[in-house]
mmCIF file of the C-alpha atoms, coordinates in Angstrom:
data_MODEL
# 
_entry.id   MODEL 
# 
loop_
_atom_site.group_PDB 
_atom_site.id 
_atom_site.type_symbol 
_atom_site.label_atom_id 
_atom_site.label_alt_id 
_atom_site.label_comp_id 
_atom_site.label_asym_id 
_atom_site.label_entity_id 
_atom_site.label_seq_id 
_atom_site.pdbx_PDB_ins_code 
_atom_site.Cartn_x 
_atom_site.Cartn_y 
_atom_site.Cartn_z 
_atom_site.occupancy 
_atom_site.B_iso_or_equiv 
_atom_site.pdbx_formal_charge 
_atom_site.auth_seq_id 
_atom_site.auth_comp_id 
_atom_site.auth_asym_id 
_atom_site.auth_atom_id 
_atom_site.pdbx_PDB_model_num 
ATOM 1   C CA . UNK A 1 1   ? 7.660   -15.411 -132.137 1.00 0.00 ? 1   UNK A CA 1 
ATOM 2   C CA . UNK A 1 2   ? 10.676  -17.420 -132.349 1.00 0.00 ? 2   UNK A CA 1 
ATOM 3   C CA . UNK A 1 3   ? 12.765  -19.239 -135.331 1.00 0.00 ? 3   UNK A CA 1 
ATOM 4   C CA . UNK A 1 4   ? 11.154  -22.921 -133.688 1.00 0.00 ? 4   UNK A CA 1 
ATOM 5   C CA . UNK A 1 5   ? 7.317   -21.595 -134.311 1.00 0.00 ? 5   UNK A CA 1 
ATOM 6   C CA . UNK A 1 6   ? 7.818   -20.268 -137.504 1.00 0.00 ? 6   UNK A CA 1 
ATOM 7   C CA . UNK A 1 7   ? 10.176  -23.611 -138.682 1.00 0.00 ? 7   UNK A CA 1 
ATOM 8   C CA . UNK A 1 8   ? 7.471   -26.070 -137.093 1.00 0.00 ? 8   UNK A CA 1 
ATOM 9   C CA . UNK A 1 9   ? 4.133   -24.186 -137.870 1.00 0.00 ? 9   UNK A CA 1 
ATOM 10  C CA . UNK A 1 10  ? 5.301   -24.473 -142.031 1.00 0.00 ? 10  UNK A CA 1 
ATOM 11  C CA . UNK A 1 11  ? 5.908   -27.987 -141.446 1.00 0.00 ? 11  UNK A CA 1 
ATOM 12  C CA . UNK A 1 12  ? 2.494   -28.799 -139.580 1.00 0.00 ? 12  UNK A CA 1 
ATOM 13  C CA . UNK A 1 13  ? 0.954   -26.578 -142.456 1.00 0.00 ? 13  UNK A CA 1 
ATOM 14  C CA . UNK A 1 14  ? 3.281   -27.963 -145.487 1.00 0.00 ? 14  UNK A CA 1 
ATOM 15  C CA . UNK A 1 15  ? 2.537   -31.895 -144.586 1.00 0.00 ? 15  UNK A CA 1 
ATOM 16  C CA . UNK A 1 16  ? -0.290  -31.839 -141.982 1.00 0.00 ? 16  UNK A CA 1 
ATOM 17  C CA . UNK A 1 17  ? 1.210   -34.616 -140.451 1.00 0.00 ? 17  UNK A CA 1 
ATOM 18  C CA . UNK A 1 18  ? -1.189  -34.424 -137.299 1.00 0.00 ? 18  UNK A CA 1 
ATOM 19  C CA . UNK A 1 19  ? -3.873  -36.125 -139.759 1.00 0.00 ? 19  UNK A CA 1 
ATOM 20  C CA . UNK A 1 20  ? -1.575  -39.398 -140.053 1.00 0.00 ? 20  UNK A CA 1 
ATOM 21  C CA . UNK A 1 21  ? -2.316  -40.724 -136.841 1.00 0.00 ? 21  UNK A CA 1 
ATOM 22  C CA . UNK A 1 22  ? -5.293  -42.632 -135.526 1.00 0.00 ? 22  UNK A CA 1 
ATOM 23  C CA . UNK A 1 23  ? -6.009  -40.919 -132.542 1.00 0.00 ? 23  UNK A CA 1 
ATOM 24  C CA . UNK A 1 24  ? -5.770  -37.497 -131.017 1.00 0.00 ? 24  UNK A CA 1 
ATOM 25  C CA . UNK A 1 25  ? -3.090  -38.896 -128.576 1.00 0.00 ? 25  UNK A CA 1 
ATOM 26  C CA . UNK A 1 26  ? -0.913  -41.186 -130.795 1.00 0.00 ? 26  UNK A CA 1 
ATOM 27  C CA . UNK A 1 27  ? 2.317   -38.824 -130.719 1.00 0.00 ? 27  UNK A CA 1 
ATOM 28  C CA . UNK A 1 28  ? 3.822   -37.905 -134.602 1.00 0.00 ? 28  UNK A CA 1 
ATOM 29  C CA . UNK A 1 29  ? 6.643   -35.936 -135.446 1.00 0.00 ? 29  UNK A CA 1 
ATOM 30  C CA . UNK A 1 30  ? 7.375   -32.988 -137.247 1.00 0.00 ? 30  UNK A CA 1 
ATOM 31  C CA . UNK A 1 31  ? 9.248   -33.760 -140.492 1.00 0.00 ? 31  UNK A CA 1 
ATOM 32  C CA . UNK A 1 32  ? 12.485  -32.508 -141.527 1.00 0.00 ? 32  UNK A CA 1 
ATOM 33  C CA . UNK A 1 33  ? 13.360  -30.115 -138.830 1.00 0.00 ? 33  UNK A CA 1 
ATOM 34  C CA . UNK A 1 34  ? 16.568  -30.149 -137.340 1.00 0.00 ? 34  UNK A CA 1 
ATOM 35  C CA . UNK A 1 35  ? 15.545  -31.925 -134.849 1.00 0.00 ? 35  UNK A CA 1 
ATOM 36  C CA . UNK A 1 36  ? 12.670  -34.926 -133.444 1.00 0.00 ? 36  UNK A CA 1 
ATOM 37  C CA . UNK A 1 37  ? 10.020  -32.675 -132.220 1.00 0.00 ? 37  UNK A CA 1 
ATOM 38  C CA . UNK A 1 38  ? 7.019   -34.911 -131.587 1.00 0.00 ? 38  UNK A CA 1 
ATOM 39  C CA . UNK A 1 39  ? 3.592   -33.936 -130.532 1.00 0.00 ? 39  UNK A CA 1 
ATOM 40  C CA . UNK A 1 40  ? -0.089  -35.383 -130.129 1.00 0.00 ? 40  UNK A CA 1 
ATOM 41  C CA . UNK A 1 41  ? -3.269  -33.498 -132.220 1.00 0.00 ? 41  UNK A CA 1 
ATOM 42  C CA . UNK A 1 42  ? -4.382  -32.789 -128.260 1.00 0.00 ? 42  UNK A CA 1 
ATOM 43  C CA . UNK A 1 43  ? -1.429  -30.311 -127.867 1.00 0.00 ? 43  UNK A CA 1 
ATOM 44  C CA . UNK A 1 44  ? -2.264  -28.153 -131.264 1.00 0.00 ? 44  UNK A CA 1 
ATOM 45  C CA . UNK A 1 45  ? -4.306  -25.256 -130.981 1.00 0.00 ? 45  UNK A CA 1 
ATOM 46  C CA . UNK A 1 46  ? -8.361  -25.823 -131.800 1.00 0.00 ? 46  UNK A CA 1 
ATOM 47  C CA . UNK A 1 47  ? -7.194  -23.247 -134.955 1.00 0.00 ? 47  UNK A CA 1 
ATOM 48  C CA . UNK A 1 48  ? -4.852  -26.031 -136.711 1.00 0.00 ? 48  UNK A CA 1 
ATOM 49  C CA . UNK A 1 49  ? -7.330  -28.559 -136.164 1.00 0.00 ? 49  UNK A CA 1 
ATOM 50  C CA . UNK A 1 50  ? -10.334 -26.996 -137.193 1.00 0.00 ? 50  UNK A CA 1 
ATOM 51  C CA . UNK A 1 51  ? -9.846  -26.209 -141.128 1.00 0.00 ? 51  UNK A CA 1 
ATOM 52  C CA . UNK A 1 52  ? -13.112 -23.463 -141.433 1.00 0.00 ? 52  UNK A CA 1 
ATOM 53  C CA . UNK A 1 53  ? -11.737 -21.599 -138.332 1.00 0.00 ? 53  UNK A CA 1 
ATOM 54  C CA . UNK A 1 54  ? -12.049 -18.094 -138.830 1.00 0.00 ? 54  UNK A CA 1 
ATOM 55  C CA . UNK A 1 55  ? -8.374  -17.135 -136.733 1.00 0.00 ? 55  UNK A CA 1 
ATOM 56  C CA . UNK A 1 56  ? -7.535  -20.171 -139.265 1.00 0.00 ? 56  UNK A CA 1 
ATOM 57  C CA . UNK A 1 57  ? -8.290  -17.881 -142.620 1.00 0.00 ? 57  UNK A CA 1 
ATOM 58  C CA . UNK A 1 58  ? -6.610  -14.773 -140.572 1.00 0.00 ? 58  UNK A CA 1 
ATOM 59  C CA . UNK A 1 59  ? -3.319  -16.716 -140.309 1.00 0.00 ? 59  UNK A CA 1 
ATOM 60  C CA . UNK A 1 60  ? -3.527  -18.019 -143.575 1.00 0.00 ? 60  UNK A CA 1 
ATOM 61  C CA . UNK A 1 61  ? -3.658  -14.550 -145.197 1.00 0.00 ? 61  UNK A CA 1 
ATOM 62  C CA . UNK A 1 62  ? -0.534  -13.301 -142.609 1.00 0.00 ? 62  UNK A CA 1 
ATOM 63  C CA . UNK A 1 63  ? 1.483   -16.015 -144.439 1.00 0.00 ? 63  UNK A CA 1 
ATOM 64  C CA . UNK A 1 64  ? 0.607   -15.275 -147.665 1.00 0.00 ? 64  UNK A CA 1 
ATOM 65  C CA . UNK A 1 65  ? 1.573   -11.534 -146.810 1.00 0.00 ? 65  UNK A CA 1 
ATOM 66  C CA . UNK A 1 66  ? 4.756   -12.686 -145.345 1.00 0.00 ? 66  UNK A CA 1 
ATOM 67  C CA . UNK A 1 67  ? 5.816   -14.446 -148.031 1.00 0.00 ? 67  UNK A CA 1 
ATOM 68  C CA . UNK A 1 68  ? 5.801   -11.198 -150.375 1.00 0.00 ? 68  UNK A CA 1 
ATOM 69  C CA . UNK A 1 69  ? 7.422   -9.327  -147.680 1.00 0.00 ? 69  UNK A CA 1 
ATOM 70  C CA . UNK A 1 70  ? 10.835  -8.459  -147.445 1.00 0.00 ? 70  UNK A CA 1 
ATOM 71  C CA . UNK A 1 71  ? 11.280  -10.593 -144.707 1.00 0.00 ? 71  UNK A CA 1 
ATOM 72  C CA . UNK A 1 72  ? 9.860   -11.071 -141.017 1.00 0.00 ? 72  UNK A CA 1 
ATOM 73  C CA . UNK A 1 73  ? 11.455  -9.424  -137.246 1.00 0.00 ? 73  UNK A CA 1 
ATOM 74  C CA . UNK A 1 74  ? 12.076  -12.056 -134.805 1.00 0.00 ? 74  UNK A CA 1 
ATOM 75  C CA . UNK A 1 75  ? 12.077  -11.673 -130.986 1.00 0.00 ? 75  UNK A CA 1 
ATOM 76  C CA . UNK A 1 76  ? 14.995  -13.682 -130.453 1.00 0.00 ? 76  UNK A CA 1 
ATOM 77  C CA . UNK A 1 77  ? 18.984  -13.662 -130.789 1.00 0.00 ? 77  UNK A CA 1 
ATOM 78  C CA . UNK A 1 78  ? 20.566  -16.306 -133.259 1.00 0.00 ? 78  UNK A CA 1 
ATOM 79  C CA . UNK A 1 79  ? 22.684  -17.745 -130.226 1.00 0.00 ? 79  UNK A CA 1 
ATOM 80  C CA . UNK A 1 80  ? 18.941  -19.662 -128.722 1.00 0.00 ? 80  UNK A CA 1 
ATOM 81  C CA . UNK A 1 81  ? 18.199  -21.451 -131.553 1.00 0.00 ? 81  UNK A CA 1 
ATOM 82  C CA . UNK A 1 82  ? 21.481  -21.252 -134.618 1.00 0.00 ? 82  UNK A CA 1 
ATOM 83  C CA . UNK A 1 83  ? 19.743  -24.404 -135.919 1.00 0.00 ? 83  UNK A CA 1 
ATOM 84  C CA . UNK A 1 84  ? 15.674  -23.644 -136.771 1.00 0.00 ? 84  UNK A CA 1 
ATOM 85  C CA . UNK A 1 85  ? 17.549  -19.709 -137.749 1.00 0.00 ? 85  UNK A CA 1 
ATOM 86  C CA . UNK A 1 86  ? 19.377  -21.378 -140.506 1.00 0.00 ? 86  UNK A CA 1 
ATOM 87  C CA . UNK A 1 87  ? 16.400  -23.938 -141.438 1.00 0.00 ? 87  UNK A CA 1 
ATOM 88  C CA . UNK A 1 88  ? 14.379  -20.948 -141.743 1.00 0.00 ? 88  UNK A CA 1 
ATOM 89  C CA . UNK A 1 89  ? 16.901  -18.980 -144.322 1.00 0.00 ? 89  UNK A CA 1 
ATOM 90  C CA . UNK A 1 90  ? 18.350  -22.033 -145.815 1.00 0.00 ? 90  UNK A CA 1 
ATOM 91  C CA . UNK A 1 91  ? 15.765  -24.487 -146.017 1.00 0.00 ? 91  UNK A CA 1 
ATOM 92  C CA . UNK A 1 92  ? 12.594  -22.600 -146.517 1.00 0.00 ? 92  UNK A CA 1 
ATOM 93  C CA . UNK A 1 93  ? 14.056  -19.863 -148.561 1.00 0.00 ? 93  UNK A CA 1 
ATOM 94  C CA . UNK A 1 94  ? 12.670  -16.893 -145.978 1.00 0.00 ? 94  UNK A CA 1 
ATOM 95  C CA . UNK A 1 95  ? 14.233  -13.856 -144.423 1.00 0.00 ? 95  UNK A CA 1 
ATOM 96  C CA . UNK A 1 96  ? 14.472  -12.975 -141.523 1.00 0.00 ? 96  UNK A CA 1 
ATOM 97  C CA . UNK A 1 97  ? 16.315  -10.558 -138.803 1.00 0.00 ? 97  UNK A CA 1 
ATOM 98  C CA . UNK A 1 98  ? 16.949  -11.295 -135.274 1.00 0.00 ? 98  UNK A CA 1 
ATOM 99  C CA . UNK A 1 99  ? 15.481  -7.854  -133.015 1.00 0.00 ? 99  UNK A CA 1 
ATOM 100 C CA . UNK A 1 100 ? 15.402  -10.022 -129.800 1.00 0.00 ? 100 UNK A CA 1 
ATOM 101 C CA . UNK A 1 101 ? 14.772  -10.189 -127.524 1.00 0.00 ? 101 UNK A CA 1 
ATOM 102 C CA . UNK A 1 102 ? 12.905  -6.850  -127.301 1.00 0.00 ? 102 UNK A CA 1 
ATOM 103 C CA . UNK A 1 103 ? 11.734  -7.119  -123.424 1.00 0.00 ? 103 UNK A CA 1 
ATOM 104 C CA . UNK A 1 104 ? 15.284  -5.306  -123.267 1.00 0.00 ? 104 UNK A CA 1 
ATOM 105 C CA . UNK A 1 105 ? 14.836  -2.413  -123.944 1.00 0.00 ? 105 UNK A CA 1 
ATOM 106 C CA . UNK A 1 106 ? 12.504  -1.747  -120.592 1.00 0.00 ? 106 UNK A CA 1 
ATOM 107 C CA . UNK A 1 107 ? 15.369  -2.425  -118.292 1.00 0.00 ? 107 UNK A CA 1 
ATOM 108 C CA . UNK A 1 108 ? 14.133  -0.790  -114.961 1.00 0.00 ? 108 UNK A CA 1 
ATOM 109 C CA . UNK A 1 109 ? 12.177  -2.630  -112.797 1.00 0.00 ? 109 UNK A CA 1 
ATOM 110 C CA . UNK A 1 110 ? 9.081   0.379   -113.148 1.00 0.00 ? 110 UNK A CA 1 
ATOM 111 C CA . UNK A 1 111 ? 9.027   -0.515  -116.603 1.00 0.00 ? 111 UNK A CA 1 
ATOM 112 C CA . UNK A 1 112 ? 8.999   -4.516  -116.669 1.00 0.00 ? 112 UNK A CA 1 
ATOM 113 C CA . UNK A 1 113 ? 6.046   -4.308  -113.818 1.00 0.00 ? 113 UNK A CA 1 
ATOM 114 C CA . UNK A 1 114 ? 3.542   -2.326  -115.996 1.00 0.00 ? 114 UNK A CA 1 
ATOM 115 C CA . UNK A 1 115 ? 4.483   -4.552  -119.216 1.00 0.00 ? 115 UNK A CA 1 
ATOM 116 C CA . UNK A 1 116 ? 0.806   -5.815  -119.817 1.00 0.00 ? 116 UNK A CA 1 
ATOM 117 C CA . UNK A 1 117 ? -1.610  -5.545  -116.295 1.00 0.00 ? 117 UNK A CA 1 
ATOM 118 C CA . UNK A 1 118 ? -0.308  -4.531  -113.192 1.00 0.00 ? 118 UNK A CA 1 
ATOM 119 C CA . UNK A 1 119 ? 1.431   -7.717  -111.303 1.00 0.00 ? 119 UNK A CA 1 
ATOM 120 C CA . UNK A 1 120 ? -0.884  -8.662  -108.139 1.00 0.00 ? 120 UNK A CA 1 
ATOM 121 C CA . UNK A 1 121 ? 2.248   -8.505  -106.028 1.00 0.00 ? 121 UNK A CA 1 
ATOM 122 C CA . UNK A 1 122 ? 4.356   -5.438  -105.217 1.00 0.00 ? 122 UNK A CA 1 
ATOM 123 C CA . UNK A 1 123 ? 7.605   -5.581  -107.340 1.00 0.00 ? 123 UNK A CA 1 
ATOM 124 C CA . UNK A 1 124 ? 9.557   -5.520  -104.134 1.00 0.00 ? 124 UNK A CA 1 
ATOM 125 C CA . UNK A 1 125 ? 7.707   -8.268  -102.447 1.00 0.00 ? 125 UNK A CA 1 
ATOM 126 C CA . UNK A 1 126 ? 8.672   -10.923 -105.381 1.00 0.00 ? 126 UNK A CA 1 
ATOM 127 C CA . UNK A 1 127 ? 11.666  -9.165  -106.232 1.00 0.00 ? 127 UNK A CA 1 
ATOM 128 C CA . UNK A 1 128 ? 12.759  -10.319 -102.260 1.00 0.00 ? 128 UNK A CA 1 
ATOM 129 C CA . UNK A 1 129 ? 10.493  -13.942 -102.645 1.00 0.00 ? 129 UNK A CA 1 
ATOM 130 C CA . UNK A 1 130 ? 12.955  -14.177 -105.418 1.00 0.00 ? 130 UNK A CA 1 
ATOM 131 C CA . UNK A 1 131 ? 16.122  -13.057 -104.407 1.00 0.00 ? 131 UNK A CA 1 
ATOM 132 C CA . UNK A 1 132 ? 15.151  -15.716 -101.273 1.00 0.00 ? 132 UNK A CA 1 
ATOM 133 C CA . UNK A 1 133 ? 15.885  -18.714 -103.364 1.00 0.00 ? 133 UNK A CA 1 
ATOM 134 C CA . UNK A 1 134 ? 18.869  -20.830 -104.785 1.00 0.00 ? 134 UNK A CA 1 
ATOM 135 C CA . UNK A 1 135 ? 19.818  -19.793 -108.053 1.00 0.00 ? 135 UNK A CA 1 
ATOM 136 C CA . UNK A 1 136 ? 18.308  -21.975 -110.662 1.00 0.00 ? 136 UNK A CA 1 
ATOM 137 C CA . UNK A 1 137 ? 15.478  -22.948 -107.972 1.00 0.00 ? 137 UNK A CA 1 
ATOM 138 C CA . UNK A 1 138 ? 12.626  -21.313 -109.687 1.00 0.00 ? 138 UNK A CA 1 
ATOM 139 C CA . UNK A 1 139 ? 10.563  -22.600 -112.472 1.00 0.00 ? 139 UNK A CA 1 
ATOM 140 C CA . UNK A 1 140 ? 8.865   -19.255 -114.415 1.00 0.00 ? 140 UNK A CA 1 
ATOM 141 C CA . UNK A 1 141 ? 5.548   -19.930 -116.594 1.00 0.00 ? 141 UNK A CA 1 
ATOM 142 C CA . UNK A 1 142 ? 4.029   -17.845 -119.024 1.00 0.00 ? 142 UNK A CA 1 
ATOM 143 C CA . UNK A 1 143 ? 1.954   -19.268 -121.807 1.00 0.00 ? 143 UNK A CA 1 
ATOM 144 C CA . UNK A 1 144 ? 2.013   -15.877 -123.841 1.00 0.00 ? 144 UNK A CA 1 
ATOM 145 C CA . UNK A 1 145 ? -0.267  -13.095 -124.428 1.00 0.00 ? 145 UNK A CA 1 
ATOM 146 C CA . UNK A 1 146 ? -2.192  -15.265 -127.469 1.00 0.00 ? 146 UNK A CA 1 
ATOM 147 C CA . UNK A 1 147 ? -2.854  -18.634 -125.302 1.00 0.00 ? 147 UNK A CA 1 
ATOM 148 C CA . UNK A 1 148 ? -6.316  -18.337 -124.348 1.00 0.00 ? 148 UNK A CA 1 
ATOM 149 C CA . UNK A 1 149 ? -6.396  -20.584 -121.292 1.00 0.00 ? 149 UNK A CA 1 
ATOM 150 C CA . UNK A 1 150 ? -10.082 -21.401 -119.834 1.00 0.00 ? 150 UNK A CA 1 
ATOM 151 C CA . UNK A 1 151 ? -10.526 -21.053 -115.841 1.00 0.00 ? 151 UNK A CA 1 
ATOM 152 C CA . UNK A 1 152 ? -10.830 -25.235 -116.144 1.00 0.00 ? 152 UNK A CA 1 
ATOM 153 C CA . UNK A 1 153 ? -7.851  -25.857 -117.514 1.00 0.00 ? 153 UNK A CA 1 
ATOM 154 C CA . UNK A 1 154 ? -6.018  -23.128 -115.110 1.00 0.00 ? 154 UNK A CA 1 
ATOM 155 C CA . UNK A 1 155 ? -7.094  -24.953 -112.136 1.00 0.00 ? 155 UNK A CA 1 
ATOM 156 C CA . UNK A 1 156 ? -5.607  -28.373 -113.821 1.00 0.00 ? 156 UNK A CA 1 
ATOM 157 C CA . UNK A 1 157 ? -2.537  -26.855 -113.916 1.00 0.00 ? 157 UNK A CA 1 
ATOM 158 C CA . UNK A 1 158 ? -2.197  -24.968 -110.637 1.00 0.00 ? 158 UNK A CA 1 
ATOM 159 C CA . UNK A 1 159 ? -3.163  -28.310 -108.558 1.00 0.00 ? 159 UNK A CA 1 
ATOM 160 C CA . UNK A 1 160 ? -0.118  -29.734 -111.055 1.00 0.00 ? 160 UNK A CA 1 
ATOM 161 C CA . UNK A 1 161 ? 2.116   -27.392 -109.811 1.00 0.00 ? 161 UNK A CA 1 
ATOM 162 C CA . UNK A 1 162 ? 1.508   -28.054 -106.207 1.00 0.00 ? 162 UNK A CA 1 
ATOM 163 C CA . UNK A 1 163 ? 1.876   -31.636 -106.689 1.00 0.00 ? 163 UNK A CA 1 
ATOM 164 C CA . UNK A 1 164 ? 5.366   -30.804 -108.289 1.00 0.00 ? 164 UNK A CA 1 
ATOM 165 C CA . UNK A 1 165 ? 6.624   -29.097 -104.973 1.00 0.00 ? 165 UNK A CA 1 
ATOM 166 C CA . UNK A 1 166 ? 8.326   -26.988 -106.917 1.00 0.00 ? 166 UNK A CA 1 
ATOM 167 C CA . UNK A 1 167 ? 9.277   -22.759 -106.325 1.00 0.00 ? 167 UNK A CA 1 
ATOM 168 C CA . UNK A 1 168 ? 7.719   -21.121 -109.583 1.00 0.00 ? 168 UNK A CA 1 
ATOM 169 C CA . UNK A 1 169 ? 6.273   -17.823 -110.828 1.00 0.00 ? 169 UNK A CA 1 
ATOM 170 C CA . UNK A 1 170 ? 2.850   -17.798 -112.910 1.00 0.00 ? 170 UNK A CA 1 
ATOM 171 C CA . UNK A 1 171 ? 2.291   -15.469 -114.890 1.00 0.00 ? 171 UNK A CA 1 
ATOM 172 C CA . UNK A 1 172 ? -1.602  -15.887 -115.618 1.00 0.00 ? 172 UNK A CA 1 
ATOM 173 C CA . UNK A 1 173 ? -3.124  -13.566 -118.059 1.00 0.00 ? 173 UNK A CA 1 
ATOM 174 C CA . UNK A 1 174 ? -7.011  -13.136 -117.229 1.00 0.00 ? 174 UNK A CA 1 
ATOM 175 C CA . UNK A 1 175 ? -9.609  -10.781 -118.689 1.00 0.00 ? 175 UNK A CA 1 
ATOM 176 C CA . UNK A 1 176 ? -11.336 -8.515  -116.446 1.00 0.00 ? 176 UNK A CA 1 
ATOM 177 C CA . UNK A 1 177 ? -15.375 -10.710 -116.717 1.00 0.00 ? 177 UNK A CA 1 
ATOM 178 C CA . UNK A 1 178 ? -12.770 -13.997 -115.595 1.00 0.00 ? 178 UNK A CA 1 
ATOM 179 C CA . UNK A 1 179 ? -13.231 -14.886 -111.913 1.00 0.00 ? 179 UNK A CA 1 
ATOM 180 C CA . UNK A 1 180 ? -10.341 -15.939 -109.887 1.00 0.00 ? 180 UNK A CA 1 
ATOM 181 C CA . UNK A 1 181 ? -12.507 -19.178 -108.482 1.00 0.00 ? 181 UNK A CA 1 
ATOM 182 C CA . UNK A 1 182 ? -10.252 -21.449 -110.414 1.00 0.00 ? 182 UNK A CA 1 
ATOM 183 C CA . UNK A 1 183 ? -7.226  -20.887 -108.142 1.00 0.00 ? 183 UNK A CA 1 
ATOM 184 C CA . UNK A 1 184 ? -6.967  -23.085 -105.284 1.00 0.00 ? 184 UNK A CA 1 
ATOM 185 C CA . UNK A 1 185 ? -6.775  -21.998 -101.747 1.00 0.00 ? 185 UNK A CA 1 
ATOM 186 C CA . UNK A 1 186 ? -3.536  -21.616 -100.466 1.00 0.00 ? 186 UNK A CA 1 
ATOM 187 C CA . UNK A 1 187 ? -1.693  -20.296 -103.681 1.00 0.00 ? 187 UNK A CA 1 
ATOM 188 C CA . UNK A 1 188 ? -0.772  -16.473 -103.146 1.00 0.00 ? 188 UNK A CA 1 
ATOM 189 C CA . UNK A 1 189 ? -1.395  -14.204 -105.851 1.00 0.00 ? 189 UNK A CA 1 
# 
């Protein structure tokens, strides 16, 4: 969770700017945020678009609980997103505490490698590869643990990354039953 995502989610819920456009590709601005942020409906998760979605109902209950709580813990730090931290507190009148980044609690390589599922490459192998690259030349890609990206989407993203001709580390969470056929030939796991 970040202050930006909390603020953006609130503006979408309050003002529903996604309903004021005529097509899924037409961009719209999330109102009242500190910066101009544009989206299209295609960029929204299904639970935002589908009013009768069970996941949306659960999120609504979570939001109700949040409003009745003492506040929220945010895995972020003030300097990363000060405008959105201030907006959340002052404009939305919500309480929140920065506790992040939480991942710094596990600083050893072993702890980092065991978070989530085991990496497919040996930790020393990918660190050696990374050390061979110029500083700030490798892109890190991760959609987080909440994103459900299906195999055809993963395949398209992989092709786009390959076409970009940019070194990258891509963290992909797959289910045990999901096969790896989406991975283009030549990609290392």
